[in-house]
DOSESE-342326 format. One record per atom (N, C-alpha, C): residue in one letter; x, z, y. Coordinates in steps of 0.02 Angstrom, whole numbers, padded with zeros to 5 digits, always signed. Layout:
N
aXZY;...
% end
This chain:
360
m+00302-01079-00545;m+00240-01086-00548;m+00205-01035-00503;s+00165-01057-00455;s+00128-01022-00418;s+00069-00975-00451;v+00050-00925-00419;v+00000-00880-00438;v-00070-00921-00457;l-00090-00966-00408;l-00136-01000-00403;l-00143-01058-00464;t-00078-01079-00477;t-00085-01132-00525;t-00088-01094-00590;l-00065-01034-00601;l-00060-01000-00665;l-00134-00979-00682;a-00165-00963-00627;a-00243-00943-00626;a-00284-01003-00659;k-00268-01068-00630;k-00306-01120-00656;k-00282-01134-00721;t-00230-01128-00749;t-00201-01148-00824;t-00221-01092-00866;e-00259-01033-00860;e-00266-00985-00891;e-00315-01012-00950;i-00364-01053-00936;i-00402-01085-00989;i-00381-01147-01008;l-00356-01158-01063;l-00318-01221-01075;l-00377-01272-01092;p-00360-01332-01079;p-00409-01384-01084;p-00425-01404-01161;n-00377-01390-01203;n-00379-01418-01264;n-00419-01360-01316;r-00448-01308-01289;r-00478-01256-01336;r-00546-01247-01290;k-00591-01215-01331;k-00663-01187-01307;k-00643-01126-01263;p-00656-01117-01196;p-00647-01049-01166;p-00687-00997-01202;k-00658-00937-01193;k-00688-00874-01219;k-00735-00858-01174;k-00792-00822-01196;k-00850-00801-01153;k-00832-00762-01094;w-00780-00718-01101;w-00756-00670-01041;w-00719-00719-00992;e-00688-00784-01002;e-00658-00811-00965;e-00699-00851-00929;t-00764-00862-00934;t-00815-00899-00898;t-00850-00852-00851;l-00845-00789-00858;l-00881-00738-00815;l-00869-00747-00743;q-00915-00740-00703;q-00909-00737-00626;q-00872-00678-00610;l-00839-00680-00547;l-00802-00612-00531;l-00839-00544-00537;r-00897-00557-00508;r-00937-00498-00500;r-00955-00478-00569;e-00969-00514-00619;e-00976-00492-00687;e-00914-00458-00725;k-00862-00483-00698;k-00798-00465-00724;k-00779-00392-00695;n-00804-00382-00636;n-00793-00311-00613;n-00839-00267-00644;i-00898-00281-00645;i-00948-00239-00686;i-00929-00224-00756;k-00900-00265-00790;k-00868-00267-00861;k-00813-00199-00854;i-00767-00211-00810;i-00720-00167-00797;i-00745-00086-00796;m-00798-00086-00734;m-00841-00021-00724;m-00869+00007-00798;r-00900-00029-00826;r-00927-00011-00893;r-00877+00015-00940;w-00821-00016-00950;w-00772+00002-01002;w-00748+00075-00973;i-00728+00080-00900;i-00710+00136-00884;i-00767+00203-00901;r-00826+00181-00887;r-00880+00244-00888;r-00892+00251-00968;f-00893+00201-01002;f-00897+00211-01084;f-00850+00262-01111;r-00787+00247-01086;r-00730+00291-01108;r-00741+00360-01096;d-00755+00366-01023;d-00768+00425-00995;d-00821+00472-01025;r-00873+00441-01044;r-00932+00476-01073;r-00911+00484-01148;n-00867+00457-01184;n-00846+00481-01250;n-00794+00536-01248;l-00755+00539-01196;l-00703+00591-01194;l-00743+00659-01177;r-00795+00654-01124;r-00828+00713-01108;r-00858+00745-01156;k-00903+00695-01217;k-00923+00725-01271;k-00873+00758-01320;k-00807+00722-01332;k-00770+00739-01371;k-00739+00810-01353;f-00727+00821-01285;f-00694+00881-01265;f-00731+00913-01209;p-00776+00966-01238;p-00829+00998-01192;p-00794+01035-01128;i-00733+01054-01129;i-00700+01077-01080;i-00704+01037-01012;l-00707+00971-01028;l-00707+00923-00969;l-00772+00930-00934;k-00822+00956-00960;k-00885+00965-00927;k-00884+01023-00865;h-00823+01059-00870;h-00813+01124-00828;h-00772+01094-00764;q-00798+01041-00732;q-00751+01014-00681;q-00733+01060-00631;d-00766+01103-00600;d-00759+01146-00547;d-00707+01198-00581;f-00709+01223-00645;f-00658+01264-00664;f-00587+01242-00672;l-00592+01175-00696;l-00524+01141-00697;l-00495+01126-00637;g-00542+01114-00584;g-00507+01094-00523;g-00471+01159-00491;a-00509+01213-00493;a-00479+01279-00468;a-00424+01301-00503;s-00429+01290-00571;s-00360+01319-00605;s-00302+01272-00600;i-00314+01215-00590;i-00250+01168-00576;i-00227+01183-00506;t-00269+01190-00454;t-00248+01209-00395;t-00209+01272-00383;f-00237+01329-00407;f-00216+01396-00397;f-00160+01404-00452;g-00167+01368-00510;g-00118+01384-00562;g-00050+01342-00537;s-00062+01288-00506;s+00006+01241-00483;s+00040+01282-00422;a+00001+01316-00378;a+00032+01355-00328;a+00067+01409-00350;a+00027+01439-00393;a+00059+01510-00425;a+00133+01481-00459;l+00140+01435-00492;l+00193+01408-00530;l+00247+01386-00475;m+00221+01354-00417;m+00277+01343-00374;m+00303+01406-00341;i+00266+01461-00328;i+00294+01519-00304;i+00335+01556-00365;l+00323+01548-00429;l+00355+01576-00477;l+00425+01545-00489;t+00423+01476-00482;t+00480+01429-00482;t+00535+01457-00426;a+00504+01461-00366;a+00552+01482-00307;a+00581+01547-00324;g+00533+01595-00342;g+00566+01662-00363;g+00616+01667-00411;l+00618+01623-00462;l+00668+01621-00509;l+00726+01580-00490;y+00728+01535-00437;y+00784+01509-00406;y+00813+01560-00361;v+00779+01595-00328;v+00803+01645-00282;v+00842+01699-00316;a+00818+01711-00372;a+00844+01776-00419;a+00899+01742-00460;n+00921+01675-00441;n+00977+01643-00480;n+00963+01635-00560;a+00896+01638-00579;a+00878+01629-00648;a+00880+01548-00674;i+00868+01505-00620;i+00877+01439-00641;i+00906+01391-00584;p+00932+01337-00603;p+00971+01306-00560;p+00929+01268-00511;a+00964+01243-00460;a+00921+01210-00410;a+00893+01140-00426;w+00927+01111-00478;w+00888+01052-00500;w+00834+01056-00536;i+00818+01121-00577;i+00764+01129-00605;i+00706+01151-00564;a+00722+01183-00516;a+00670+01209-00457;a+00653+01152-00418;i+00682+01100-00402;i+00670+01045-00376;i+00623+01005-00415;v+00644+00982-00474;v+00599+00949-00513;v+00534+00978-00531;a+00533+01043-00550;a+00474+01081-00563;a+00422+01083-00505;n+00445+01096-00449;n+00398+01104-00394;n+00377+01032-00367;a+00419+00986-00379;a+00389+00912-00362;a+00339+00896-00399;i+00346+00908-00473;i+00281+00896-00516;i+00231+00939-00495;f+00233+01008-00483;f+00174+01052-00482;f+00143+01026-00412;a+00175+01006-00358;a+00154+00989-00302;a+00116+00920-00310;s+00133+00874-00356;s+00100+00812-00367;s+00030+00826-00399;f+00024+00880-00431;f-00046+00902-00458;f-00093+00918-00399;l-00055+00955-00351;l-00096+00974-00292;l-00123+00910-00248;h-00075+00865-00247;h-00101+00796-00210;h-00157+00767-00254;e-00156+00762-00317;e-00219+00733-00347;e-00279+00784-00333;i-00262+00849-00335;i-00332+00895-00328;i-00362+00870-00256;e-00318+00875-00202;e-00336+00859-00148;e-00384+00785-00137;h-00350+00740-00172;h-00379+00671-00176;h-00448+00681-00194;d-00457+00707-00257;d-00521+00720-00297;d-00568+00763-00258;t-00540+00810-00222;t-00592+00856-00180;t-00616+00816-00122;i-00572+00773-00095;i-00594+00714-00038;i-00661+00683-00067;h-00659+00666-00129;h-00714+00624-00161;h-00771+00678-00183;n-00767+00743-00170;n-00823+00792-00185;n-00824+00804-00261;l-00767+00795-00301;l-00772+00808-00367;l-00760+00883-00392;y-00748+00925-00349;y-00742+01002-00363;y-00785+01031-00313;f-00830+01069-00329;f-00869+01124-00280;f-00906+01075-00221;k-00943+01024-00249;k-00972+00980-00209;k-01018+01020-00159;d-01056+01075-00182;d-01107+01106-00131;d-01075+01175-00108;d-01008+01181-00104;d-00981+01241-00088;d-00923+01230-00039;e-00938+01218+00028;e-00893+01199+00079;e-00834+01245+00090;r-00851+01311+00083;r-00796+01363+00088;r-00754+01360+00027;m-00761+01343-00024;m-00724+01339-00085;m-00678+01269-00073;q-00713+01223-00058;q-00675+01158-00038;q-00618+01172+00014;n-00637+01210+00067;n-00590+01233+00131;n-00534+01264+00102;l-00544+01314+00058;l-00486+01347+00022;l-00445+01309-00016;i-00472+01260-00056;i-00433+01212-00083;i-00388+01170-00039;f-00421+01146+00009;f-00384+01106+00063;f-00334+01137+00083;w-00347+01205+00111;w-00282+01243+00147;w-00237+01243+00097;t-00249+01272+00031;t-00195+01285-00021;t-00152+01228-00037;v-00184+01164-00042;v-00140+01107-00053;v-00113+01084+00008;w-00133+01093+00064;w-00097+01075+00130;w-00032+01125+00138;i-00042+01188+00122;i+00010+01231+00135;i+00073+01220+00085;f+00053+01213+00022;f+00103+01186-00022;f+00129+01122-00027;r+00098+01078+00006;r+00127+01014+00021;r+00126+00998+00088;g+00168+01032+00129;g+00178+01026+00210;g+00184+00964+00234;n+00217+00909+00201;n+00230+00851+00248;n+00176+00797+00229;t+00110+00828+00239;t+00054+00771+00235;t+00006+00796+00299;i-00036+00750+00306;i-00076+00757+00364;i-00136+00806+00336;s-00179+00832+00380;s-00230+00873+00371;s-00272+00851+00319;p-00294+00885+00257;p-00337+00851+00212;p-00405+00829+00240;w-00425+00867+00294;w-00496+00851+00324;w-00491+00784+00360;y-00433+00774+00403;y-00420+00708+00427;y-00410+00646+00375;r-00377+00671+00316;r-00358+00624+00263;r-00429+00605+00228;r-00476+00643+00224;r-00543+00637+00207;r-00569+00573+00237;m-00568+00569+00298;m-00591+00519+00343;m-00562+00457+00338;i-00497+00457+00334;i-00454+00389+00328;i-00454+00363+00253;h-00465+00419+00201;h-00459+00390+00135;h-00536+00363+00116;t-00584+00383+00136;t-00659+00359+00130;t-00651+00285+00172;l-00624+00276+00220;l-00617+00223+00256;l-00579+00174+00214;h-00513+00196+00183;h-00482+00149+00139;h-00516+00115+00076;h-00568+00162+00057;h-00610+00125+00006;h-00659+00071+00024;k-00672+00075+00093;k-00721+00027+00122;k-00680-00035+00153;v-00619-00029+00171;v-00581-00084+00199;v-00521-00094+00170;s-00511-00079+00098;s-00441-00083+00073;s-00408-00155+00085;g-00350-00150+00103;g-00319-00218+00112;g-00333-00265+00176;n-00366-00217+00222;n-00378-00253+00282;n-00342-00216+00343;k-00344-00242+00400;k-00299-00232+00459;k-00323-00147+00478;d-00385-00124+00460;d-00407-00062+00481;d-00405-00003+00424;d-00361-00033+00378;d-00345+00027+00323;d-00300+00064+00343;i-00316+00123+00383;i-00265+00171+00408;i-00220+00202+00362;e-00242+00222+00313;e-00210+00262+00263;e-00156+00229+00229;e-00161+00159+00208;e-00115+00123+00182;e-00058+00095+00229;r-00081+00076+00283;r-00042+00050+00339;r+00006+00105+00362;l-00017+00160+00362;l+00032+00225+00386;l+00085+00233+00338;i+00086+00195+00276;i+00139+00218+00228;i+00166+00147+00207;g+00163+00097+00248;g+00198+00037+00254;g+00167-00021+00210;n+00106-00016+00194;n+00068-00073+00161;n+00068-00134+00217;g+00079-00200+00187;g+00072-00256+00224;g+00132-00271+00274;m+00189-00219+00275;m+00252-00231+00309;m+00308-00279+00267;k+00343-00315+00298;k+00394-00351+00265;k+00441-00307+00219;a+00457-00341+00166;a+00503-00298+00127;a+00568-00292+00164;g+00609-00232+00158;g+00662-00220+00186;g+00690-00150+00205;l+00736-00134+00235;l+00748-00064+00246;l+00705-00024+00294;v+00674-00069+00349;v+00629-00047+00389;v+00570-00017+00350;r+00538-00057+00306;r+00481-00032+00267;r+00500+00024+00225;f+00565+00020+00200;f+00587+00068+00152;f+00592+00148+00194;f+00604+00137+00248;f+00611+00202+00292;f+00541+00230+00313;a+00499+00174+00323;a+00420+00199+00339;a+00386+00226+00276;m+00413+00208+00216;m+00382+00239+00152;m+00405+00308+00140;i+00470+00321+00164;i+00485+00387+00144;i+00497+00436+00197;d+00478+00416+00266;d+00476+00464+00317;d+00413+00455+00364;g+00366+00508+00374;g+00311+00484+00411;g+00321+00476+00475;n+00370+00511+00509;n+00382+00512+00575;n+00411+00434+00601;i+00454+00399+00553;i+00477+00336+00560;i+00416+00285+00558;s+00372+00296+00515;s+00314+00258+00501;s+00263+00256+00565;a+00255+00327+00602;a+00218+00331+00652;a+00254+00291+00707;i+00315+00296+00716;i+00351+00248+00772;i+00332+00177+00766;l+00336+00150+00703;l+00340+00083+00691;l+00262+00062+00687;n+00222+00096+00673;n+00144+00075+00656;n+00087+00097+00697;f+00103+00155+00741;f+00047+00181+00784;f+00021+00142+00832;r+00072+00095+00862;r+00031+00053+00915;r+00004-00012+00882;k+00027-00027+00819;k-00016-00079+00791;k-00080-00052+00766;l-00080+00003+00733;l-00144+00025+00717;l-00198+00043+00765;a-00170+00068+00831;a-00212+00079+00887;a-00249+00017+00906;k-00212-00042+00895;k-00241-00111+00925;k-00294-00137+00860;d-00276-00121+00794;d-00312-00158+00746;d-00362-00110+00720;a-00363-00044+00720;a-00403+00003+00682;a-00453+00047+00733;p-00515+00023+00744;p-00551+00062+00796;p-00560+00136+00778;k-00553+00159+00721;k-00555+00230+00706;k-00492+00264+00713;f-00437+00236+00715;f-00368+00263+00723;f-00362+00288+00802;k-00352+00355+00816;k-00343+00374+00878;k-00275+00423+00877;r-00222+00404+00917;r-00155+00430+00916;r-00167+00514+00921;k-00204+00530+00977;k-00213+00597+00991;k-00242+00634+00933;e-00286+00613+00891;e-00321+00638+00843;e-00272+00657+00777;i-00231+00601+00768;i-00186+00623+00711;i-00128+00655+00733;v-00111+00661+00794;v-00059+00711+00809;v-00088+00781+00808;r-00148+00788+00826;r-00180+00857+00821;r-00192+00877+00756;e-00213+00831+00718;e-00225+00849+00641;e-00154+00855+00600;s-00090+00850+00634;s-00031+00867+00602;s-00008+00942+00610;w-00042+00977+00653;w-00035+01049+00657;w-00074+01089+00611;p-00050+01144+00580;p+00028+01158+00595;p+00078+01146+00542;w+00048+01126+00483;w+00098+01128+00420;w+00142+01067+00429;l+00114+01001+00451;l+00151+00948+00447;l+00213+00960+00498;v+00204+00989+00557;v+00249+01004+00609;v+00297+01056+00582;v+00277+01097+00548;v+00322+01158+00528;v+00368+01125+00473;y+00337+01082+00429;y+00381+01053+00378;y+00437+01007+00414;y+00415+00964+00455;y+00468+00918+00480;y+00519+00957+00528;t+00500+01009+00558;t+00549+01045+00592;t+00610+01083+00547;l+00579+01103+00490;l+00628+01133+00440;l+00674+01080+00411;w+00633+01019+00401;w+00673+00966+00359;w+00728+00940+00405;y+00711+00923+00464;y+00763+00886+00503;y+00814+00936+00524;n+00804+00997+00534;n+00853+01051+00543;n+00895+01061+00483;f+00865+01051+00423;f+00909+01064+00359;f+00955+00990+00358;l+00933+00934+00378;l+00972+00876+00366;l+01027+00875+00421;g+01006+00901+00489;g+01053+00902+00543;g+01111+00950+00529;l+01097+01009+00509;l+01143+01063+00501;l+01196+01053+00442;n+01163+01018+00385;n+01215+01006+00328;n+01256+00946+00346;l+01218+00892+00390;l+01269+00836+00419;l+01322+00866+00463;l+01300+00910+00495;l+01359+00947+00539;l+01414+00971+00497;h+01385+01022+00456;h+01429+01056+00409;h+01484+01017+00375;y+01452+00969+00336;y+01493+00923+00285;y+01538+00877+00333;t+01516+00859+00381;t+01555+00813+00427;t+01611+00850+00460;s+01605+00907+00476;s+01659+00954+00510;s+01708+00968+00448;q+01676+00979+00392;q+01727+00991+00340;q+01773+00929+00324;f+01744+00870+00323;f+01774+00813+00299;f+01832+00795+00354;l+01816+00809+00416;l+01863+00799+00470;l+01909+00858+00485;g+01898+00916+00449;g+01943+00978+00461;g+01928+01013+00518;l+01866+01018+00542;l+01854+01043+00606;l+01809+01099+00598;q+01798+01123+00542;q+01748+01183+00527;q+01764+01246+00571;n+01839+01256+00581;n+01860+01314+00620;n+01853+01307+00684;s+01846+01249+00708;s+01850+01235+00780;s+01781+01243+00817;i+01721+01246+00775;i+01666+01246+00806;i+01641+01318+00817;p+01633+01328+00876;p+01620+01404+00899;p+01563+01435+00868;y+01513+01398+00863;y+01448+01433+00841;y+01432+01431+00762;s+01492+01405+00729;s+01473+01393+00651;s+01452+01459+00621;e+01480+01517+00638;e+01460+01580+00613;e+01375+01596+00624;f+01360+01571+00683;f+01291+01593+00691;f+01246+01544+00647;l+01274+01474+00640;l+01237+01430+00611;l+01232+01441+00537;e+01286+01466+00511;e+01286+01465+00427;e+01236+01505+00402;p+01208+01572+00423;p+01149+01601+00392;p+01088+01556+00406;t+01083+01524+00453;t+01024+01469+00465;t+01025+01419+00414;r+01081+01389+00406;r+01091+01341+00349;r+01079+01363+00283;a+01105+01419+00264;a+01084+01452+00210;a+01008+01459+00185;f+00982+01483+00244;f+00909+01499+00235;f+00884+01430+00222;l+00897+01373+00256;l+00861+01302+00255;l+00875+01267+00188;n+00939+01291+00165;n+00960+01258+00098;n+00916+01282+00039;t+00907+01348+00045;t+00853+01386-00004;t+00782+01353+00003;a+00765+01348+00064;a+00695+01314+00078;a+00693+01250+00049;a+00754+01214+00064;a+00750+01145+00041;a+00746+01135-00035;v+00776+01182-00067;v+00764+01180-00151;v+00701+01190-00177;i+00661+01239-00143;i+00610+01267-00176;i+00542+01234-00142;y+00544+01196-00075;y+00493+01173-00045;y+00508+01107-00011;l+00563+01094+00028;l+00571+01033+00067;l+00584+00972+00019;i+00631+00980-00016;i+00652+00921-00061;i+00601+00901-00106;p+00571+00960-00153;p+00513+00942-00199;p+00458+00894-00165;n+00439+00919-00106;n+00387+00886-00071;n+00415+00822-00045;w+00478+00808-00014;w+00496+00741+00006;w+00496+00700-00054;i+00517+00724-00110;i+00524+00673-00175;i+00459+00656-00188;r+00406+00708-00196;r+00337+00689-00221;r+00313+00637-00167;q+00314+00653-00112;q+00282+00611-00061;q+00319+00546-00051;s+00375+00530-00056;s+00409+00463-00063;s+00393+00434-00123;c+00389+00461-00179;c+00373+00426-00244;c+00297+00389-00237;i+00249+00439-00216;i+00188+00413-00209;i+00175+00355-00160;q+00213+00371-00105;q+00200+00321-00048;q+00251+00258-00069;i+00290+00258-00103;i+00325+00200-00130;i+00278+00163-00175;v+00256+00198-00230;v+00206+00166-00275;v+00137+00136-00235;s+00107+00176-00204;s+00044+00163-00171;s+00053+00107-00123;s+00100+00109-00082;s+00110+00061-00034;s+00120-00002-00069;n+00150-00016-00124;n+00167-00083-00154;n+00107-00106-00202;m+00078-00061-00229;m+00021-00079-00285;m-00052-00100-00244;h-00054-00080-00175;h-00116-00112-00149;h-00094-00179-00118;y-00142-00219-00119;y-00129-00287-00086;y-00159-00290-00020;y-00133-00329+00025;y-00150-00330+00098;y-00149-00390+00130;g-00198-00400+00171;g-00201-00459+00216;g-00247-00512+00192;d-00251-00518+00129;d-00304-00593+00109;d-00350-00559+00048;v-00357-00487+00058;v-00408-00460+00001;v-00478-00474+00020;k-00514-00502-00029;k-00584-00525-00019;k-00634-00477-00070;n-00609-00447-00119;n-00649-00412-00164;n-00608-00354-00192;i-00645-00316-00229;i-00622-00254-00263;i-00564-00280-00312;n-00569-00335-00341;n-00542-00360-00404;n-00467-00372-00364;q-00461-00382-00309;q-00389-00398-00269;q-00363-00337-00231;q-00394-00291-00227;q-00371-00228-00197;q-00306-00198-00225;t-00302-00190-00294;t-00243-00159-00314;t-00226-00199-00378;q-00161-00184-00401;q-00131-00205-00462;q-00119-00149-00512;v-00099-00155-00565;v-00072-00092-00608;v+00002-00100-00611;l+00042-00045-00590;l+00112-00043-00599;l+00123+00005-00661;n+00144-00011-00712;n+00153+00026-00776;n+00210+00008-00815;v+00260-00025-00781;v+00321-00051-00810;v+00369+00006-00817;w+00415+00009-00879;w+00445+00071-00898;w+00488+00103-00840;f+00516+00054-00797;f+00577+00071-00752;f+00539+00111-00695;l+00480+00112-00688;l+00441+00155-00640;l+00431+00230-00654;a+00452+00246-00717;a+00437+00316-00746;a+00462+00362-00703;p+00524+00359-00670;p+00546+00418-00628;p+00517+00426-00563;l+00471+00374-00540;l+00438+00375-00484;l+00365+00407-00510;h+00332+00387-00565;h+00275+00401-00587;h+00274+00480-00612;l+00333+00505-00624;l+00345+00569-00642;l+00325+00624-00589;f+00337+00600-00526;f+00322+00645-00476;f+00256+00623-00426;c+00227+00579-00460;c+00160+00557-00430;c+00101+00550-00477;f+00107+00583-00538;f+00060+00584-00593;f+00035+00512-00605;n+00084+00461-00619;n+00069+00401-00654;n+00024+00364-00605;f+00032+00371-00545;f-00016+00350-00497;f-00017+00271-00503;g+00035+00241-00510;g+00031+00160-00513;g-00005+00137-00569;s-00005+00170-00625;s-00044+00154-00683;s-00114+00161-00674;t-00138+00213-00650;t-00209+00232-00648;t-00246+00222-00583;h-00208+00209-00527;h-00259+00215-00461;h-00302+00155-00459;g-00288+00098-00487;g-00334+00039-00497;g-00397+00056-00526;i-00398+00100-00578;i-00456+00121-00610;i-00499+00164-00565;h-00475+00203-00513;h-00498+00237-00467;h-00542+00201-00425;h-00516+00139-00397;h-00551+00091-00357;h-00606+00064-00386;f-00619+00053-00449;f-00688+00037-00481;f-00729+00094-00491;v-00700+00149-00508;v-00748+00211-00531;v-00715+00266-00489;v-00745+00290-00431;v-00716+00341-00386;v-00721+00407-00404;n-00789+00419-00441;n-00806+00488-00458;n-00783+00506-00523;q-00721+00514-00535;q-00683+00528-00603;q-00619+00569-00585;p-00613+00627-00611;p-00556+00666-00592;p-00487+00632-00609;f-00427+00651-00585;f-00371+00620-00595;f-00350+00625-00669;y-00362+00680-00704;y-00342+00691-00773;y-00383+00644-00830;l-00441+00636-00800;l-00480+00589-00842;l-00460+00516-00829;r-00435+00494-00774;r-00412+00427-00765;r-00355+00416-00812;q-00318+00475-00819;q-00253+00466-00859;q-00282+00459-00930;m-00332+00497-00945;m-00359+00485-01021;m-00390+00420-01039;v-00420+00389-00988;v-00449+00327-01005;v-00406+00269-00998;a-00354+00279-00957;a-00307+00217-00944;a-00292+00180-01014;p-00261+00198-01061;p-00244+00159-01119;p-00295+00119-01148;f-00359+00139-01147;f-00416+00115-01168;f-00435+00061-01122;v-00429+00081-01059;v-00464+00022-01002;v-00409-00025-00981;h-00339-00015-00991;h-00300-00069-00968;h-00302-00134-00996;p-00312-00146-01062;p-00328-00210-01090;p-00392-00243-01057;a-00442-00209-01045;a-00504-00240-01021;a-00484-00263-00943;m-00451-00211-00913;m-00431-00238-00843;m-00393-00299-00839;k-00349-00305-00883;k-00302-00366-00893;k-00348-00420-00909;r-00389-00418-00961;r-00437-00471-00984;r-00477-00505-00921;y-00499-00454-00878;y-00542-00476-00824;y-00509-00486-00758;g-00441-00495-00761;g-00409-00528-00700;g-00371-00479-00659;i-00365-00420-00680;i-00323-00370-00637;i-00247-00393-00654;r-00216-00383-00601;r-00142-00403-00614;r-00101-00341-00631;f-00051-00351-00672;f-00003-00299-00692;f+00068-00316-00670;n+00100-00266-00644;n+00168-00269-00612;n+00180-00341-00587;d+00148-00356-00534;d+00152-00414-00486;d+00211-00397-00433;f+00268-00396-00455;f+00319-00375-00410;f+00333-00434-00353;e+00315-00494-00369;e+00327-00550-00318;e+00276-00532-00251;s+00221-00495-00263;s+00181-00476-00205;s+00218-00436-00153;m+00265-00402-00174;m+00314-00348-00136;m+00358-00392-00088;l+00367-00454-00109;l+00408-00500-00063;l+00370-00537-00018;r+00306-00540-00018;r+00255-00569+00022;r+00216-00526+00061;a+00239-00464+00083;a+00208-00408+00117;a+00137-00392+00089;n+00149-00397+00015;n+00081-00375-00020;n+00022-00418-00012;r+00037-00480+00009;r-00019-00527+00005;r-00032-00535-00072;y-00096-00551-00082;y-00125-00567-00151;y-00096-00631-00172;y-00106-00688-00127;y-00093-00746-00147;y-00029-00775-00103;p+00019-00818-00128;p+00066-00844-00080;p+00035-00881-00031;i+00064-00890+00028;i+00036-00914+00085;i+00014-00995+00074;e+00067-01031+00034;e+00046-01101+00031;e-00004-01110-00025;t-00032-01057-00062;t-00079-01070-00107;t-00145-01023-00092;e-00149-00994-00033;e-00195-00948-00020;e-00261-00991-00023;v-00313-00952-00055;v-00384-00991-00054;v-00436-00956-00013;a-00473-00994+00008;a-00540-00967+00058;a-00577-00922+00031;
% end
């Protein structure tokens, strides 16, 4: 049964429709916003610490950065194994991603540009495989205005709207592959997208990260391939490369792999939870992804798929409050038409409706 048929059969003909079923779309959206704000107000009254938003933002930012340094130190000192360092730093980096996002929306230090810049530099240095936060502020603000349309630069850069398959998968997990696949299309579709601008905004940390990342992958591929073929003693420069490989392996555990995991998880989730191509209102911009088997991805992107839809309705809410209101708000979102775990959309390049049932 198609999505449109299901929608038409929600109100059964043999019973009187409930009041909420007869609301217009705009009224449903307002109801969702009211539920979010109602719960938000109650939580702020119940927990006075939530009123100190700047303090919380700064504490999470510099606390997460410090914990990443501490974890790195413990790994280098052989106090913890590699897998703990990778998991811990991926989680800490995910906090920094959320801080960057909230700062883009002026939720911390709204009237203090220097403090915001300090936060931006911190989150960018510790999450090197991202575009400049100042450039992301522009494309993320645009995302909220044109979500699901051709000129949504932010989501299209991570594969939203592409056909499902290996090509899209690699576009979601590697920014350079995505650039090769999408830059030409974006230059044509999105007036605000400028190739020179995004290249300029990659310096220095995105360039530094990918230089280290590709050298780490390349040297280890060379090392293990030569071992497999029994050629390790015949490579004349192996003694020179081995110290470099050892350094890159350490950097990979404490910095490169955690950020690759974090970035891949959030881009896979975000790319697939946003609709594309036939979005006509805020109700159709996102779905909620909260099925149990997505927990490994959500661990490294702060439960993004379950809560980001809330942000599309109420943008001026810190990420930790979105988590707190989600259990209360999800039933209302479902009642008023927000889809949950609509995995079929991923097979139709994130379109809201199947093509044969698309409505005007």
